[in-house]
C-alpha positions as CSV (number, residue, x, y, z in Angstrom):
1,M,-57.0,70.1,26.6
2,E,-54.0,71.3,28.6
3,E,-50.8,70.3,26.6
4,S,-49.0,69.0,29.8
5,V,-51.8,66.6,30.6
6,K,-51.7,65.2,27.0
7,E,-47.9,64.9,27.2
8,L,-47.9,63.1,30.5
9,T,-50.6,60.7,29.2
10,L,-48.6,59.8,26.2
11,L,-45.6,59.3,28.5
12,L,-47.6,57.1,30.8
13,M,-48.9,55.1,27.9
14,Y,-45.4,54.6,26.7
15,L,-44.1,53.6,30.2
16,T,-46.9,51.0,30.6
17,S,-46.7,49.7,27.0
18,W,-45.3,46.3,25.9
19,K,-43.7,45.1,22.7
20,E,-46.0,42.9,20.5
21,D,-45.4,41.3,17.1
22,A,-47.7,43.0,14.7
23,G,-47.0,40.6,11.9
24,F,-44.9,42.9,9.8
25,A,-42.8,44.4,12.6
26,E,-42.6,44.8,16.4
27,A,-45.0,47.5,17.8
28,R,-45.7,49.0,21.2
29,R,-49.2,48.4,22.5
30,T,-50.8,50.0,25.6
31,W,-54.2,49.8,27.4
32,K,-56.8,52.6,26.9
33,R,-57.2,53.3,30.5
34,Y,-57.0,57.0,30.0
35,P,-59.7,59.7,29.2
36,F,-61.1,59.1,25.8
37,E,-60.9,62.8,24.8
38,I,-57.0,62.6,25.3
39,I,-56.8,59.3,23.4
40,N,-58.8,60.9,20.6
41,E,-56.5,63.9,20.4
42,L,-53.4,61.6,20.4
43,T,-55.0,59.7,17.6
44,D,-55.8,62.9,15.6
45,E,-52.1,63.8,15.9
46,D,-51.1,60.3,14.8
47,L,-49.3,59.5,17.9
48,V,-51.5,56.4,18.7
49,S,-53.6,54.3,16.5
50,G,-56.1,51.4,16.9
51,S,-59.7,50.3,16.6
52,L,-62.4,52.1,18.5
53,R,-63.6,48.7,19.8
54,S,-60.3,47.6,21.0
55,K,-59.2,47.9,24.7
56,S,-55.7,48.8,23.6
57,V,-53.9,51.0,21.1
58,Y,-50.5,51.0,19.3
59,L,-48.1,53.8,19.7
60,T,-46.9,55.0,16.3
61,D,-43.3,55.5,15.6
62,E,-43.8,59.3,16.0
63,G,-45.6,58.6,19.4
64,V,-42.6,56.5,20.7
65,K,-40.2,59.2,19.6
66,L,-42.2,61.9,21.4
67,A,-42.6,59.8,24.5
68,E,-38.9,59.3,24.6
69,Q,-38.4,63.1,24.5
70,L,-41.0,63.6,27.1
71,A,-39.1,61.2,29.4
72,K,-36.1,63.5,29.1
73,K,-38.3,66.6,29.7
74,Y,-40.3,65.2,32.8
75,L,-38.1,62.6,34.2
76,N,-34.7,64.0,33.2
77,K,-33.6,60.6,31.9
78,E,-33.5,58.7,28.7
79,I,-35.5,55.5,28.3
């Protein structure tokens, strides 16, 4: 998979995410409306996590940090 496609998908997932109470902490959740092969790669890299049967995934702390760095790279601004 082309790295920029994966990066932009993670950035879009972050930009369309919402904060949700996960019981023990607040987490960012987003819909899985992206190609599953990209979601699988992001899961393998521990940037997102969630059930295979769920329609949404959680962004991990590492995923949020990387998405914020990608916003600087692609959007030239902090989010």
